[in-house]
N, CA, C and O atoms as a MOPAC input file, in Angstrom:
PM7 MOZYME 1SCF
protein

 N     -8.51500 1    -7.70700 1    -1.51300 1
 C     -9.95200 1    -7.52700 1    -1.42100 1
 C    -10.23900 1    -6.02800 1    -1.56600 1
 O     -9.60900 1    -5.21700 1    -0.88700 1
 N    -11.17400 1    -5.65100 1    -2.43400 1
 C    -11.47900 1    -4.23700 1    -2.62500 1
 C    -12.38100 1    -3.69800 1    -1.51500 1
 O    -12.98200 1    -4.45100 1    -0.74800 1
 N    -12.45300 1    -2.36300 1    -1.46000 1
 C    -13.36100 1    -1.69500 1    -0.52200 1
 C    -14.79300 1    -2.08400 1    -0.87200 1
 O    -15.16400 1    -2.12700 1    -2.04500 1
 N    -15.58100 1    -2.36300 1     0.13600 1
 C    -16.97100 1    -2.78500 1    -0.05300 1
 C    -17.79600 1    -1.71400 1    -0.76100 1
 O    -18.66700 1    -2.04700 1    -1.56400 1
 N    -17.54000 1    -0.43700 1    -0.48100 1
 C    -18.34900 1     0.65200 1    -1.04400 1
 C    -17.84400 1     1.16000 1    -2.37800 1
 O    -18.62400 1     1.27100 1    -3.32400 1
 N    -16.54000 1     1.47600 1    -2.48500 1
 C    -16.02900 1     2.13600 1    -3.69700 1
 C    -15.20800 1     1.20500 1    -4.58600 1
 O    -14.82900 1     1.58600 1    -5.69300 1
 N    -14.93300 1     0.00100 1    -4.11800 1
 C    -14.20500 1    -1.02900 1    -4.86700 1
 C    -12.74200 1    -0.68200 1    -5.13100 1
 O    -12.10500 1    -1.29800 1    -5.98600 1
 N    -12.19800 1     0.30600 1    -4.39900 1
 C    -10.77500 1     0.60800 1    -4.49700 1
 C    -10.01000 1    -0.54800 1    -3.87500 1
 O    -10.39800 1    -1.08000 1    -2.83500 1
 N     -8.91800 1    -0.92800 1    -4.52600 1
 C     -8.10900 1    -2.02400 1    -3.99000 1
 C     -7.03000 1    -1.45900 1    -3.07600 1
 O     -6.44400 1    -0.41100 1    -3.34800 1
 N     -6.78500 1    -2.17000 1    -1.99600 1
 C     -5.74800 1    -1.78400 1    -1.04900 1
 C     -4.39500 1    -2.11700 1    -1.65200 1
 O     -4.18000 1    -3.23300 1    -2.12600 1
 N     -3.48100 1    -1.15400 1    -1.63700 1
 C     -2.11500 1    -1.41000 1    -2.08800 1
 C     -1.42300 1    -2.26100 1    -1.02300 1
 O     -1.97000 1    -2.46300 1     0.06100 1
 N     -0.23700 1    -2.75400 1    -1.32500 1
 C      0.49200 1    -3.52700 1    -0.32500 1
 C      0.56800 1    -2.70800 1     0.95500 1
 O      1.17300 1    -1.63600 1     0.96800 1
 N     -0.03600 1    -3.19800 1     2.02500 1
 C     -0.07100 1    -2.41200 1     3.26200 1
 C      1.30000 1    -2.31800 1     3.92000 1
 O      2.10300 1    -3.24900 1     3.86600 1
 N      1.54400 1    -1.17400 1     4.53900 1
 C      2.76800 1    -1.00500 1     5.31900 1
 C      2.61800 1    -1.79400 1     6.61300 1
 O      1.50800 1    -2.11700 1     7.03500 1
 N      3.73400 1    -2.09100 1     7.22500 1
 C      3.66900 1    -2.80000 1     8.50700 1
 C      2.98400 1    -1.92800 1     9.54500 1
 O      3.05600 1    -0.70000 1     9.49400 1
 N      2.32600 1    -2.57700 1    10.47600 1
 C      1.63700 1    -1.84700 1    11.53000 1
 C      0.14100 1    -1.80700 1    11.29000 1
 O     -0.39000 1    -2.52300 1    10.44100 1
 N     -0.52300 1    -0.96500 1    12.04600 1
 C     -1.98000 1    -0.86300 1    11.96700 1
 C     -2.40500 1    -0.30400 1    10.61100 1
 O     -1.78900 1     0.62700 1    10.09200 1
 N     -3.44600 1    -0.87100 1    10.05300 1
 C     -3.95700 1    -0.42800 1     8.75800 1
 C     -5.11800 1     0.53400 1     8.97500 1
 O     -5.92000 1     0.33400 1     9.88700 1
 N     -5.22100 1     1.57700 1     8.14800 1
 C     -6.37300 1     2.47100 1     8.25500 1
 C     -7.63800 1     1.84600 1     7.66100 1
 O     -8.73600 1     2.36500 1     7.86100 1
 N     -7.49300 1     0.74600 1     6.94100 1
 C     -8.64200 1     0.03900 1     6.39200 1
 C     -9.34900 1    -0.69200 1     7.52300 1
 O     -8.69900 1    -1.18900 1     8.44200 1
 N    -10.68700 1    -0.76100 1     7.46100 1
 C    -11.47000 1    -1.39700 1     8.52300 1
 C    -12.08500 1    -2.68900 1     8.02200 1
 O    -12.77800 1    -2.71000 1     7.00500 1
 N    -11.82100 1    -3.77000 1     8.75100 1
 C    -12.48300 1    -5.04600 1     8.47300 1
 C    -13.83100 1    -5.03900 1     9.17100 1
 O    -13.95700 1    -4.55600 1    10.29600 1
 N    -14.83800 1    -5.57600 1     8.49600 1
 C    -16.17600 1    -5.63000 1     9.07800 1
 C    -16.92100 1    -6.80900 1     8.46300 1
 O    -16.43200 1    -7.45200 1     7.53300 1
 N    -18.10400 1    -7.08200 1     8.99000 1
 C    -18.94300 1    -8.15200 1     8.45100 1
 C    -20.24300 1    -7.52200 1     7.96400 1
 O    -20.91600 1    -6.80000 1     8.69800 1
 N    -20.58200 1    -7.81500 1     6.69500 1
 C    -21.81000 1    -7.32400 1     6.07400 1
 C    -22.52500 1    -8.51800 1     5.46100 1
 O    -21.95200 1    -9.23500 1     4.64100 1
 N    -23.76200 1    -8.73000 1     5.85200 1
 C    -24.56800 1    -9.86700 1     5.35900 1
 C    -23.83400 1   -11.19300 1     5.54000 1
 O    -23.90800 1   -12.07500 1     4.68400 1
 N    -23.12600 1   -11.32400 1     6.66100 1
 C    -22.44200 1   -12.57300 1     6.98000 1
 C    -21.11100 1   -12.77300 1     6.29600 1
 O    -20.49900 1   -13.82700 1     6.46600 1
 N    -20.63300 1   -11.80400 1     5.52600 1
 C    -19.35500 1   -11.91800 1     4.83100 1
 C    -18.39700 1   -10.84800 1     5.32100 1
 O    -18.79800 1    -9.71100 1     5.57000 1
 N    -17.11700 1   -11.21700 1     5.45800 1
 C    -16.11400 1   -10.24600 1     5.88000 1
 C    -15.74700 1    -9.36300 1     4.69500 1
 O    -15.50700 1    -9.85800 1     3.59300 1
 N    -15.70500 1    -8.05300 1     4.92800 1
 C    -15.40100 1    -7.07400 1     3.88800 1
 C    -14.42300 1    -6.04100 1     4.43700 1
 O    -14.13300 1    -6.02000 1     5.63300 1
 N    -13.91800 1    -5.18800 1     3.55400 1
 C    -13.03800 1    -4.09500 1     3.94100 1
 C    -13.67800 1    -2.76400 1     3.57100 1
 O    -14.42600 1    -2.67100 1     2.59800 1
 N    -13.37600 1    -1.73100 1     4.36200 1
 C    -13.77200 1    -0.36500 1     4.05200 1
 C    -12.51300 1     0.48700 1     4.04400 1
 O    -11.72500 1     0.44900 1     4.98900 1
 N    -12.32100 1     1.26700 1     2.96200 1
 C    -11.14400 1     2.11900 1     2.85000 1
 C    -11.30100 1     3.33200 1     3.77200 1
 O    -12.40800 1     3.63900 1     4.21400 1
 N    -10.19100 1     4.02000 1     4.05900 1
 C    -10.26400 1     5.19300 1     4.94500 1
 C    -11.20900 1     6.28300 1     4.42600 1
 O    -11.89700 1     6.92500 1     5.22000 1
 N    -11.25000 1     6.50100 1     3.10700 1
 C    -12.12100 1     7.54100 1     2.55400 1
 C    -13.59200 1     7.20300 1     2.77400 1
 O    -14.37600 1     8.07900 1     3.13900 1
 N    -13.97300 1     5.95800 1     2.55900 1
 C    -15.38300 1     5.56600 1     2.75200 1
 C    -15.77200 1     5.61200 1     4.22700 1
 O    -16.93800 1     5.83400 1     4.55300 1
 N    -14.80900 1     5.40400 1     5.11800 1
 C    -15.10300 1     5.46900 1     6.55000 1
 C    -15.44900 1     6.88800 1     6.98300 1
 O    -16.05900 1     7.07800 1     8.03500 1
 N    -15.06900 1     7.88500 1     6.19000 1
 C    -15.37400 1     9.27700 1     6.51000 1
 C    -16.76400 1     9.69000 1     6.02800 1
 O    -17.24500 1    10.77000 1     6.37100 1
 N    -17.40700 1     8.83700 1     5.23800 1
 C    -18.74800 1     9.11100 1     4.72200 1
 C    -19.77500 1     8.89000 1     5.83300 1
 O    -19.74400 1     7.87600 1     6.53000 1
 N    -20.67500 1     9.84500 1     5.98500 1
 C    -21.72700 1     9.72500 1     6.99700 1
 C    -22.58700 1     8.50300 1     6.69400 1
 O    -23.04300 1     8.32300 1     5.56500 1
 N    -22.80700 1     7.66600 1     7.70300 1
 C    -23.67800 1     6.50700 1     7.57800 1
 C    -23.03300 1     5.26400 1     6.98900 1
 O    -23.72500 1     4.28100 1     6.72500 1
 N    -21.70600 1     5.28700 1     6.77400 1
 C    -21.04600 1     4.12000 1     6.15500 1
 C    -21.22300 1     2.86200 1     6.97900 1
 O    -21.26300 1     1.76200 1     6.42800 1
 N    -21.33100 1     3.00600 1     8.29800 1
 C    -21.38300 1     1.83300 1     9.17200 1
 C    -22.80000 1     1.27500 1     9.35600 1
 O    -22.98000 1     0.27900 1    10.05700 1
 N    -23.79300 1     1.89600 1     8.74200 1
 C    -25.17400 1     1.41900 1     8.90600 1
 C    -25.40400 1     0.03900 1     8.30100 1
 O    -26.32100 1    -0.66900 1     8.71600 1
 N    -24.58000 1    -0.35700 1     7.32000 1
 C    -24.76100 1    -1.66300 1     6.66400 1
 C    -24.06000 1    -2.79500 1     7.40400 1
 O    -24.22500 1    -3.96200 1     7.05100 1
 N    -23.27700 1    -2.46000 1     8.42900 1
 C    -22.50500 1    -3.48800 1     9.13700 1
 C    -23.40900 1    -4.39700 1     9.95900 1
 O    -24.38200 1    -3.94000 1    10.55900 1
 N    -23.08400 1    -5.68200 1     9.98200 1
 C    -23.78600 1    -6.62100 1    10.85300 1
 C    -23.44800 1    -6.28600 1    12.30100 1
 O    -22.37400 1    -5.76000 1    12.59100 1
 N    -24.36400 1    -6.59000 1    13.19500 1
 C    -24.15500 1    -6.33600 1    14.62200 1
 C    -24.22800 1    -7.62800 1    15.40200 1
 O    -24.89800 1    -8.58000 1    15.00200 1
 N    -23.52900 1    -7.64400 1    16.52100 1
 C    -23.54000 1    -8.79300 1    17.42000 1
 C    -24.93500 1    -8.91000 1    18.04100 1
 O    -25.50700 1    -7.91500 1    18.48600 1
 N    -25.46800 1   -10.11100 1    18.06700 1
 C    -26.77600 1   -10.34500 1    18.68000 1
 C    -26.73900 1   -10.23100 1    20.18700 1
 O    -27.78300 1   -10.08100 1    20.82200 1
 N    -25.53400 1   -10.30100 1    20.78000 1
 C    -25.40600 1   -10.22600 1    22.22800 1
 C    -25.24700 1    -8.80700 1    22.74300 1
 O    -25.97600 1    -8.37200 1    23.63400 1
 N    -24.26600 1    -8.07300 1    22.16300 1
 C    -23.95200 1    -6.74600 1    22.69600 1
 C    -24.23500 1    -5.60700 1    21.71400 1
 O    -24.15500 1    -4.43900 1    22.09500 1
 N    -24.56300 1    -5.92400 1    20.46100 1
 C    -24.86600 1    -4.88300 1    19.48500 1
 C    -23.65500 1    -4.26900 1    18.80900 1
 O    -23.80200 1    -3.35200 1    18.00100 1
 N    -22.47400 1    -4.75100 1    19.11800 1
 C    -21.23800 1    -4.21100 1    18.54600 1
 C    -21.12500 1    -4.53500 1    17.05500 1
 O    -21.67600 1    -5.52900 1    16.58100 1
 N    -20.40700 1    -3.68400 1    16.32700 1
 C    -20.10300 1    -3.95200 1    14.91800 1
 C    -18.69600 1    -4.50600 1    14.75400 1
 O    -18.25200 1    -4.73000 1    13.62800 1
 N    -17.98800 1    -4.73100 1    15.85300 1
 C    -16.62300 1    -5.26700 1    15.80300 1
 C    -16.65400 1    -6.78100 1    15.65000 1
 O    -16.31700 1    -7.52400 1    16.57200 1
 N    -17.07100 1    -7.22600 1    14.45200 1
 C    -17.18400 1    -8.65100 1    14.16600 1
 C    -16.07000 1    -9.07900 1    13.23200 1
 O    -15.56200 1    -8.27900 1    12.44700 1
 N    -15.69600 1   -10.33600 1    13.32000 1
 C    -14.68900 1   -10.91400 1    12.42400 1
 C    -15.17900 1   -12.27200 1    11.96900 1
 O    -15.85800 1   -12.98100 1    12.71100 1
 N    -14.83100 1   -12.62600 1    10.74900 1
 C    -15.22300 1   -13.93100 1    10.21800 1
 C    -13.96100 1   -14.71700 1     9.89600 1
 O    -13.08200 1   -14.23100 1     9.18400 1
 N    -13.87600 1   -15.93800 1    10.42800 1
 C    -12.74200 1   -16.82200 1    10.16100 1
 C    -13.25000 1   -18.25200 1    10.10400 1
 O    -13.96400 1   -18.70000 1    11.00200 1
 N    -12.88500 1   -18.96300 1     9.06000 1
 C    -13.28100 1   -20.35400 1     8.86400 1
 C    -14.79500 1   -20.53200 1     8.96400 1
 O    -15.28500 1   -21.54200 1     9.46800 1
 N    -15.51700 1   -19.53600 1     8.47500 1
 C    -16.97100 1   -19.62200 1     8.44900 1
 C    -17.66800 1   -19.15400 1     9.70900 1
 O    -18.87500 1   -18.91100 1     9.68600 1
 N    -16.93700 1   -19.02100 1    10.81400 1
 C    -17.54400 1   -18.57300 1    12.06600 1
 C    -17.39100 1   -17.06700 1    12.21600 1
 O    -16.34900 1   -16.50100 1    11.88300 1
 N    -18.43000 1   -16.43000 1    12.71500 1
 C    -18.38300 1   -15.00200 1    12.98700 1
 C    -18.27100 1   -14.83200 1    14.48800 1
 O    -19.04000 1   -15.41800 1    15.24900 1
 N    -17.29900 1   -14.01900 1    14.91300 1
 C    -17.12800 1   -13.78300 1    16.35100 1
 C    -17.11600 1   -12.28300 1    16.62800 1
 O    -16.66500 1   -11.48100 1    15.81000 1
 N    -17.62200 1   -11.93100 1    17.79700 1
 C    -17.63500 1   -10.54200 1    18.24000 1
 C    -16.33300 1   -10.26500 1    18.97200 1
 O    -15.97400 1   -10.98300 1    19.90500 1
 N    -15.63500 1    -9.23700 1    18.55300 1
 C    -14.36300 1    -8.88500 1    19.19500 1
 C    -14.57800 1    -8.21200 1    20.55000 1
 O    -13.65100 1    -8.12500 1    21.35500 1
 N    -15.79500 1    -7.73700 1    20.80200 1
 C    -16.05500 1    -7.06000 1    22.06900 1
 C    -16.52400 1    -8.01000 1    23.16800 1
 O    -15.99000 1    -7.97400 1    24.27600 1
 N    -17.51800 1    -8.86600 1    22.88200 1
 C    -18.03800 1    -9.74000 1    23.94100 1
 C    -17.63700 1   -11.20200 1    23.76900 1
 O    -17.85300 1   -12.01000 1    24.67300 1
 N    -17.05000 1   -11.55700 1    22.60800 1
 C    -16.58900 1   -12.92100 1    22.40100 1
 C    -17.64400 1   -13.89100 1    21.89000 1
 O    -17.34100 1   -15.06500 1    21.68000 1
 N    -18.86100 1   -13.43400 1    21.68700 1
 C    -19.92200 1   -14.32300 1    21.19100 1
 C    -19.53600 1   -14.87600 1    19.81600 1
 O    -18.99700 1   -14.15500 1    18.97700 1
 N    -19.81900 1   -16.16100 1    19.59600 1
 C    -19.48900 1   -16.81400 1    18.32800 1
 C    -20.75600 1   -17.31300 1    17.65200 1
 O    -21.65600 1   -17.84900 1    18.29800 1
 N    -20.80600 1   -17.12700 1    16.35100 1
 C    -21.89900 1   -17.65600 1    15.54900 1
 C    -21.27600 1   -18.67500 1    14.61400 1
 O    -20.44900 1   -18.33100 1    13.77000 1
 N    -21.67500 1   -19.93000 1    14.76600 1
 C    -21.10500 1   -21.00000 1    13.94700 1
 C    -21.70700 1   -20.97900 1    12.55400 1
 O    -22.82300 1   -20.49700 1    12.35800 1
 N    -20.96400 1   -21.50500 1    11.58800 1
 C    -21.50600 1   -21.56500 1    10.22400 1
 C    -22.66300 1   -22.55900 1    10.15600 1
 O    -22.80200 1   -23.43300 1    11.01100 1
 N    -23.48200 1   -22.41000 1     9.13100 1
 C    -24.58100 1   -23.35300 1     8.91900 1
 C    -23.99400 1   -24.72600 1     8.63700 1
 O    -22.91700 1   -24.82100 1     8.04900 1
 N    -24.67900 1   -25.79600 1     9.04500 1
 C    -24.18100 1   -27.13600 1     8.75500 1
 C    -23.91800 1   -27.30800 1     7.26500 1
 O    -24.65600 1   -26.78300 1     6.43200 1
 N    -22.89000 1   -28.02600 1     6.94400 1
 C    -22.44900 1   -28.19900 1     5.56500 1
 C    -23.57300 1   -28.67600 1     4.65700 1
 O    -24.28600 1   -29.63100 1     4.96600 1
 N    -23.71300 1   -27.98900 1     3.53300 1
 C    -24.65300 1   -28.41100 1     2.51700 1
 C    -26.02600 1   -27.78000 1     2.60000 1
 O    -26.78100 1   -27.85700 1     1.63000 1
 N    -26.38700 1   -27.15900 1     3.71100 1
 C    -27.73400 1   -26.62200 1     3.82200 1
 C    -27.95500 1   -25.39000 1     2.95800 1
 O    -29.04400 1   -25.20000 1     2.41600 1
 N    -26.91900 1   -24.54000 1     2.82200 1
 C    -27.11100 1   -23.32400 1     2.05800 1
 C    -26.33800 1   -23.32200 1     0.75100 1
 O    -26.13400 1   -22.26500 1     0.15300 1
 N    -25.90700 1   -24.48700 1     0.30500 1
 C    -25.15600 1   -24.57000 1    -0.94100 1
 C    -26.10800 1   -24.79700 1    -2.09900 1
 O    -27.07700 1   -25.54500 1    -1.97300 1
 N    -25.83500 1   -24.14800 1    -3.24000 1
 C    -26.70200 1   -24.39400 1    -4.39200 1
 C    -26.51200 1   -25.80400 1    -4.91300 1
 O    -25.43500 1   -26.38200 1    -4.77100 1
 N    -27.54900 1   -26.35800 1    -5.51400 1
 C    -27.45900 1   -27.68900 1    -6.09900 1
 C    -26.78500 1   -27.56000 1    -7.45800 1
 O    -27.37000 1   -27.02300 1    -8.39900 1
 N    -25.55500 1   -28.05200 1    -7.56000 1
 C    -24.81200 1   -27.95200 1    -8.79700 1
 C    -25.12900 1   -29.08800 1    -9.74700 1
 O    -24.80200 1   -29.01700 1   -10.93200 1
 N    -25.75200 1   -30.11800 1    -9.25200 1
 C    -26.14400 1   -31.24500 1   -10.08900 1
 C    -24.99700 1   -31.76800 1   -10.91300 1
 O    -23.95900 1   -32.15100 1   -10.37300 1
 N    -25.17600 1   -31.78900 1   -12.21700 1
 C    -24.15700 1   -32.34200 1   -13.10200 1
 C    -23.12400 1   -31.31400 1   -13.52500 1
 O    -22.27900 1   -31.62200 1   -14.36500 1
 N    -23.15600 1   -30.11300 1   -12.98400 1
 C    -22.22200 1   -29.07200 1   -13.40300 1
 C    -20.77100 1   -29.45200 1   -13.13000 1
 O    -19.86900 1   -28.94000 1   -13.79300 1
 N    -20.52800 1   -30.34100 1   -12.16800 1
 C    -19.16200 1   -30.70900 1   -11.83700 1
 C    -18.67400 1   -31.93800 1   -12.57800 1
 O    -17.53100 1   -32.35700 1   -12.39400 1
 N    -19.51900 1   -32.52200 1   -13.41000 1
 C    -19.11200 1   -33.70300 1   -14.15600 1
 C    -18.19000 1   -33.31200 1   -15.30600 1
 O    -18.32700 1   -32.22300 1   -15.86200 1
 N    -17.24500 1   -34.19600 1   -15.67300 1
 C    -16.35000 1   -33.89200 1   -16.80100 1
 C    -17.15400 1   -33.58300 1   -18.06200 1
 O    -18.17600 1   -34.21100 1   -18.33600 1
 N    -16.66900 1   -32.60600 1   -18.81800 1
 C    -17.33000 1   -32.23700 1   -20.06000 1
 C    -18.42100 1   -31.20100 1   -19.89700 1
 O    -19.00100 1   -30.76600 1   -20.89100 1
 N    -18.71800 1   -30.79200 1   -18.67400 1
 C    -19.75800 1   -29.80000 1   -18.44400 1
 C    -19.18600 1   -28.43900 1   -18.07900 1
 O    -19.86900 1   -27.63400 1   -17.44600 1
 N    -17.96000 1   -28.17000 1   -18.46300 1
 C    -17.32900 1   -26.88700 1   -18.17300 1
 C    -17.96100 1   -25.80800 1   -19.05000 1
 O    -18.49700 1   -26.11500 1   -20.11500 1
 N    -17.90400 1   -24.54700 1   -18.61300 1
 C    -18.44900 1   -23.47400 1   -19.43800 1
 C    -17.73200 1   -23.42800 1   -20.79100 1
 O    -16.55300 1   -23.76900 1   -20.88200 1
 N    -18.43700 1   -23.01000 1   -21.83000 1
 C    -17.85700 1   -22.95300 1   -23.16900 1
 C    -16.72400 1   -21.94200 1   -23.24100 1
 O    -15.71500 1   -22.19400 1   -23.90000 1
 N    -16.87200 1   -20.80500 1   -22.57700 1
 C    -15.84700 1   -19.76800 1   -22.59700 1
 C    -15.24800 1   -19.60500 1   -21.21400 1
 O    -15.98900 1   -19.50200 1   -20.23600 1
 N    -13.91000 1   -19.57700 1   -21.10300 1
 C    -13.30700 1   -19.33900 1   -19.79500 1
 C    -13.58000 1   -17.90800 1   -19.34800 1
 O    -13.73300 1   -17.00800 1   -20.17400 1
 N    -13.63800 1   -17.70900 1   -18.04500 1
 C    -13.84100 1   -16.37800 1   -17.48800 1
 C    -12.49200 1   -15.68300 1   -17.46500 1
 O    -11.52300 1   -16.22100 1   -16.92900 1
 N    -12.42000 1   -14.49400 1   -18.04100 1
 C    -11.14000 1   -13.79100 1   -18.09800 1
 C    -11.09100 1   -12.71700 1   -17.02600 1
 O    -12.10100 1   -12.09600 1   -16.69400 1
 N     -9.89400 1   -12.51200 1   -16.49200 1
 C     -9.67900 1   -11.47100 1   -15.48800 1
 C     -9.41900 1   -10.15300 1   -16.20900 1
 O     -8.98500 1   -10.14300 1   -17.36100 1
 N     -9.68300 1    -9.05400 1   -15.53500 1
 C     -9.41800 1    -7.75800 1   -16.15100 1
 C     -7.91500 1    -7.57300 1   -16.29300 1
 O     -7.15600 1    -8.07900 1   -15.46700 1
 N     -7.46500 1    -6.85500 1   -17.32800 1
 C     -6.02900 1    -6.63400 1   -17.50800 1
 C     -5.40200 1    -5.92100 1   -16.31300 1
 O     -4.25900 1    -6.20700 1   -15.95500 1
 N     -6.13600 1    -4.99500 1   -15.69100 1
 C     -5.59400 1    -4.26800 1   -14.54200 1
 C     -5.35100 1    -5.21900 1   -13.36900 1
 O     -4.32500 1    -5.12600 1   -12.69600 1
 N     -6.29500 1    -6.13500 1   -13.12300 1
 C     -6.12900 1    -7.08600 1   -12.03900 1
 C     -4.96600 1    -8.02800 1   -12.33200 1
 O     -4.17500 1    -8.33800 1   -11.44100 1
 N     -4.86000 1    -8.48100 1   -13.58000 1
 C     -3.75700 1    -9.36700 1   -13.95800 1
 C     -2.41500 1    -8.68400 1   -13.74000 1
 O     -1.47800 1    -9.30100 1   -13.23300 1
 N     -2.31700 1    -7.41100 1   -14.12000 1
 C     -1.07000 1    -6.66400 1   -13.93400 1
 C     -0.76600 1    -6.47200 1   -12.45400 1
 O      0.39000 1    -6.54700 1   -12.03700 1
 N     -1.80300 1    -6.22700 1   -11.66600 1
 C     -1.62400 1    -6.03600 1   -10.22100 1
 C     -1.12000 1    -7.32600 1    -9.56300 1
 O     -0.22200 1    -7.28700 1    -8.72100 1
 N     -1.69300 1    -8.45300 1    -9.94500 1
 C     -1.26000 1    -9.74400 1    -9.39700 1
 C      0.16900 1   -10.04900 1    -9.82300 1
 O      0.97400 1   -10.51800 1    -9.01700 1
 N      0.48900 1    -9.78200 1   -11.09600 1
 C      1.84100 1   -10.02200 1   -11.59100 1
 C      2.86100 1    -9.17200 1   -10.83700 1
 O      3.93200 1    -9.66500 1   -10.48100 1
 N      2.54200 1    -7.90200 1   -10.59100 1
 C      3.45500 1    -7.01800 1    -9.85400 1
 C      3.63600 1    -7.49100 1    -8.41500 1
 O      4.74800 1    -7.45300 1    -7.88800 1
 N      2.55700 1    -7.93600 1    -7.77700 1
 C      2.65900 1    -8.42200 1    -6.39400 1
 C      3.51700 1    -9.68200 1    -6.32600 1
 O      4.33600 1    -9.82300 1    -5.41800 1
 N      3.33700 1   -10.59500 1    -7.27200 1
 C      4.15600 1   -11.81500 1    -7.29500 1
 C      5.62000 1   -11.48000 1    -7.54400 1
 O      6.50800 1   -12.09400 1    -6.95100 1
 N      5.87700 1   -10.51400 1    -8.41500 1
 C      7.25800 1   -10.11400 1    -8.68800 1
 C      7.90000 1    -9.53400 1    -7.43100 1
 O      9.07400 1    -9.79100 1    -7.16300 1
 N      7.14300 1    -8.75400 1    -6.65700 1
 C      7.69600 1    -8.18600 1    -5.41600 1
 C      8.01000 1    -9.29600 1    -4.41400 1
 O      9.06000 1    -9.28500 1    -3.77200 1
 N      7.09700 1   -10.24500 1    -4.28900 1
 C      7.27000 1   -11.32100 1    -3.31100 1
 C      8.38100 1   -12.27500 1    -3.73400 1
 O      9.21300 1   -12.67000 1    -2.91800 1
 N      8.38800 1   -12.64000 1    -5.00700 1
 C      9.35800 1   -13.61900 1    -5.49200 1
 C     10.69200 1   -12.98100 1    -5.87900 1
 O     11.69900 1   -13.67500 1    -6.02700 1
 N     10.69300 1   -11.66300 1    -6.04100 1
 C     11.94100 1   -10.96000 1    -6.32400 1
 C     12.39600 1   -11.02800 1    -7.76500 1
 O     13.57100 1   -10.78300 1    -8.04100 1
 N     11.52200 1   -11.34700 1    -8.68600 1
 C     11.90500 1   -11.36400 1   -10.10100 1
 C     10.66900 1   -11.18800 1   -10.96900 1
 O      9.53600 1   -11.33900 1   -10.51200 1
 N     10.91400 1   -10.86900 1   -12.21600 1
 C      9.81400 1   -10.69500 1   -13.16500 1
 C      9.29000 1   -12.05000 1   -13.60500 1
 O     10.05300 1   -13.01000 1   -13.72300 1
 N      8.00300 1   -12.12800 1   -13.84600 1
 C      7.38800 1   -13.38400 1   -14.27800 1
 C      7.41300 1   -13.52800 1   -15.79600 1
 O      7.05900 1   -14.58800 1   -16.31200 1
 N      7.81400 1   -12.51000 1   -16.51100 1
 C      7.84400 1   -12.56700 1   -17.98600 1
 C      9.20000 1   -12.91600 1   -18.49600 1
 O      9.40000 1   -13.00500 1   -19.70800 1

C-alpha cells in the first residue's frame, strides 16, 4: 500500500516496529511514510474517534476501532452503500479492454514473489 500523501511504496519492511504510520482517513485505512509524517499538518486529515478524539484508529474486517479507548464502529449493513452494478456482472459484459498494471508495479510484485518463493518467475 502506498503512502496516502506522496504515493511512495513501502519496501519490504524490516522486522520490528515500522516508521510508517497506519491511520484511518474517510473511513479507509491508509499508510503515511516517515517523510510525510514530518510535514506540518499531515495529521489534520485523519479520522478521529467519536468517543475520545484520538487519531489512533484501525480498520479490520470493515470495523473501525479506537486503539486508545476501545470504541468500535461497525460497518454499514451489507448492500446499503454498494453501487448498483446491475447487469455488469453478467457473462459477456466484461470491459472491452483489460486494465493493465504499470510496468514498475509488475516488476515490484515479481521481485517480491521471487524473494518469498526463492526463485525467479521467468
